[in-house]
Structures are given as structure tokens and as C-alpha cells.
GUDORO-913234 format. One record per residue (C-alpha): residue in three letters; x, y, z; chain. Coordinates in steps of 0.2 Angstrom, whole numbers, m for minus. Example, Ala and Ser with C-alpha at 12.3 -4.5 7.8 and 13.67 -1.06 7.14 Angstrom:
! residues 2
     r      c1      c2      c3   c
   ALA      62     m22      39   A
   SER      68      m5      36   A
! end
This chain:
! residues 187
     r      c1      c2      c3   c
   MET       0       0       0   A
   ILE       6      18      m4   A
   THR       2      32       8   A
   HIS      m1      50       3   A
   SER      16      55       8   A
   GLU      24      43      m4   A
   LEU      16      50     m20   A
   HIS      28      57     m32   A
   LYS      30      58     m51   A
   GLY      29      42     m60   A
   ILE      20      32     m47   A
   ARG       5      22     m53   A
   ILE     m10      20     m41   A
   ILE     m28      13     m41   A
   ILE     m42      25     m37   A
   GLU     m60      18     m38   A
   GLY     m54       3     m48   A
   GLU     m45      12     m62   A
   PRO     m26      15     m64   A
   TYR     m19      33     m62   A
   GLU      m1      40     m65   A
   VAL       5      54     m54   A
   LEU      12      68     m66   A
   GLU      16      80     m52   A
   ALA      15      80     m33   A
   ARG      20      93     m20   A
   PRO      16      96      m2   A
   LEU       5     110       3   A
   LYS       4     116      21   A
   LYS      m9     127      27   A
   ALA      m7     137      43   A
   GLN      m9     125      58   A
   ARG     m16     111      48   A
   ARG      m9      94      42   A
   VAL       1      93      26   A
   VAL      m9      90      10   A
   ILE      m2      83      m6   A
   GLN      m7      92     m21   A
   ALA      m6      81     m36   A
   LYS      m9      81     m55   A
   ILE     m14      64     m60   A
   LYS     m18      55     m77   A
   ASN     m31      42     m79   A
   LEU     m22      28     m89   A
   ILE     m38      21     m97   A
   GLY     m47      37    m102   A
   GLY     m32      49    m103   A
   SER     m40      63     m93   A
   VAL     m29      74     m83   A
   PHE     m34      83     m67   A
   GLU     m28      89     m50   A
   LYS     m33      81     m34   A
   ASN     m28      84     m16   A
   PHE     m23      69      m5   A
   HIS     m24      70      14   A
   GLN     m16      61      28   A
   GLY     m23      44      30   A
   ASP     m26      41      11   A
   VAL     m19      25       6   A
   PHE     m18      17     m12   A
   GLU     m15       1     m20   A
   GLU      m1       1     m32   A
   ALA      m7      m2     m50   A
   GLU       2     m18     m57   A
   ILE       5     m13     m76   A
   SER      14     m25     m87   A
   LYS      23     m20    m102   A
   PHE      27     m27    m119   A
   GLN      34     m21    m136   A
   ALA      22     m18    m150   A
   LYS      23     m10    m168   A
   PHE      13       4    m175   A
   ILE       4      m2    m191   A
   TYR      m8      12    m197   A
   SER     m21      25    m191   A
   ASN     m38      28    m198   A
   LYS     m52      40    m192   A
   GLY     m44      43    m175   A
   LYS     m40      24    m171   A
   PHE     m22      18    m171   A
   VAL     m19       0    m175   A
   PHE      m4      m9    m167   A
   SER       2     m27    m167   A
   LYS      14     m37    m154   A
   THR      32     m37    m160   A
   ASP      34     m55    m157   A
   ASN      16     m60    m163   A
   PRO      11     m49    m178   A
   SER      m6     m58    m179   A
   PHE     m11     m51    m162   A
   ARG     m18     m34    m166   A
   PHE     m26     m20    m156   A
   GLU     m32      m3    m158   A
   LEU     m31      13    m147   A
   THR     m39      30    m148   A
   GLN     m30      46    m150   A
   GLU     m35      51    m132   A
   GLN     m27      35    m125   A
   ILE     m11      38    m134   A
   GLY     m10      57    m131   A
   TYR       0      71    m138   A
   SER      14      60    m145   A
   SER       1      51    m157   A
   GLN       6      64    m170   A
   PHE      24      57    m171   A
   LEU      19      39    m175   A
   LYS      25      32    m191   A
   ALA      22      15    m199   A
   ASN      33       1    m191   A
   GLN      38      11    m177   A
   GLU      41       1    m161   A
   VAL      32       7    m145   A
   GLU      31       1    m127   A
   THR      13      m5    m123   A
   PHE       5      m5    m106   A
   GLU      m8     m18    m100   A
   PHE     m19     m17     m84   A
   GLU     m29     m32     m79   A
   ASN     m27     m40     m96   A
   LYS     m33     m24    m105   A
   ILE     m22     m13    m116   A
   ILE     m23       4    m109   A
   GLY      m9      14    m118   A
   VAL       7      15    m127   A
   SER      23      25    m125   A
   LEU      35      31    m139   A
   PRO      53      33    m136   A
   ILE      58      50    m130   A
   LYS      68      54    m145   A
   ILE      64      49    m162   A
   SER      70      53    m180   A
   LEU      58      59    m193   A
   LYS      60      67    m211   A
   ILE      55      84    m215   A
   THR      43      84    m230   A
   GLU      39     103    m231   A
   ALA      49     118    m225   A
   PRO      49     135    m231   A
   PRO      66     143    m235   A
   GLY      73     152    m220   A
   VAL      74     171    m221   A
   LYS      87     181    m211   A
   GLY      82     197    m204   A
   GLU      85     209    m189   A
   ARG      83     199    m173   A
   ALA      91     196    m157   A
   GLN      86     178    m155   A
   PRO      89     164    m167   A
   GLY      75     162    m180   A
   THR      63     147    m182   A
   LYS      51     142    m195   A
   LEU      36     130    m196   A
   ALA      40     113    m204   A
   THR      29      98    m208   A
   LEU      36      81    m204   A
   GLU      33      64    m213   A
   THR      19      60    m200   A
   GLY      10      76    m204   A
   ALA      14      85    m188   A
   LYS      20     103    m189   A
   ILE      34     109    m177   A
   ASN      46     124    m176   A
   VAL      63     121    m182   A
   PRO      79     132    m184   A
   LEU      81     141    m200   A
   PHE      95     130    m207   A
   VAL      84     115    m207   A
   ASN      78     111    m225   A
   GLU      66      99    m234   A
   GLY      72      82    m234   A
   ASP      83      83    m218   A
   ILE      81      70    m205   A
   ILE      79      78    m187   A
   GLU      77      71    m170   A
   ILE      62      76    m160   A
   ASN      57      75    m141   A
   THR      40      66    m141   A
   GLU      36      72    m124   A
   THR      37      91    m128   A
   GLY      36      90    m147   A
   GLU      51     101    m149   A
   TYR      66     100    m161   A
   SER      81      92    m153   A
   ARG      94      91    m167   A
   ARG      97      88    m186   A
   ILE     104      71    m190   A
   GLU     119      72    m202   A
! end
């Protein structure tokens, strides 16, 4: 069992029969009162994120989530289809809400880590850094500025991100899938 004081980023707990992941947790002490833990938690099945206060005496069961490797096959009408890496005939689909923000960086045959709770697949996790090709990028124009310039480029998955001016169409770049930001150009 996990107490309210043991909550920190990355811990997975069960609340009302559903698994949640703690995204942020910080103690809050009000004058002459006991410490309350303010946490931002994410429902691992539905994908909703909200804030919740936990008080002294709150205890939780740790969510037992198993992992396995899967491969992204294709997407259609907001559904994303995957197959197990070691068993391609076992296919499953997830919604965009279940995958989250990183769904825009999925490309065919990309390997992902899949999470399973009580024999039900609840989500996937992409590698933090992935390489994608730029399919569309306007030419960079230099002008008067104090900061380095950026431009909007389209990736092979259809996602649009800001990249430095020196990045051109056809370049392969590395992207952080958690923040959606450009990391570096791959030579």
C-alpha cells in the first residue's frame, strides 16, 4: 500500500478501480493544519488529466501494469492499430485520447512500449527521442533579430513543429516526443 506522503512523479496507483499515474506531486501546508499533497494525476484508461488533493490517512494500492513491445501499423479515423512485435497476428487498436499528444509522431513500423492493466491494453509510450524526415519547410529568411529564428516545418507523419532556419526539406531531425520540440538535425 502507498500512503499519501509517498506519492511522487511516475507512481501508478488505483483509485476507484482504475489506474492513475502521478504527473506532479507537491506538499502544501496550510497554517496550523496537516500537510496536504497536491497532485496532478492522469487516468491511464481514459487519458483525462486533473488535479486532486490527498490528505493524511489516504492509502492506495499500487497499479500492477505489465509492459510489452508492439509495432505501429496504421491509423484511420482517430483509431491507431498496433500489433505485438513477437506475434504480428495479435492486433489491437487505441484511440488518440489513449495515446495522447505523442500520437502525431507515430509512423508505420515504429516500435512502442505498450501498457496492460488487468489484461486490457490501456496505452502506449513512444521513445523519448525519435528521428523523422521533413517533408515541407519554407526557405529560412534572415532578418534583424536578437534571437535565433525558427520556421514551421511539416514532418513525414503530418505533424508541424518549429525548427531552426538552417533545417531544409528532406533533412532528418530528432524530436522529443514528450514536448514536441526539435532536438537536433541528423547528419
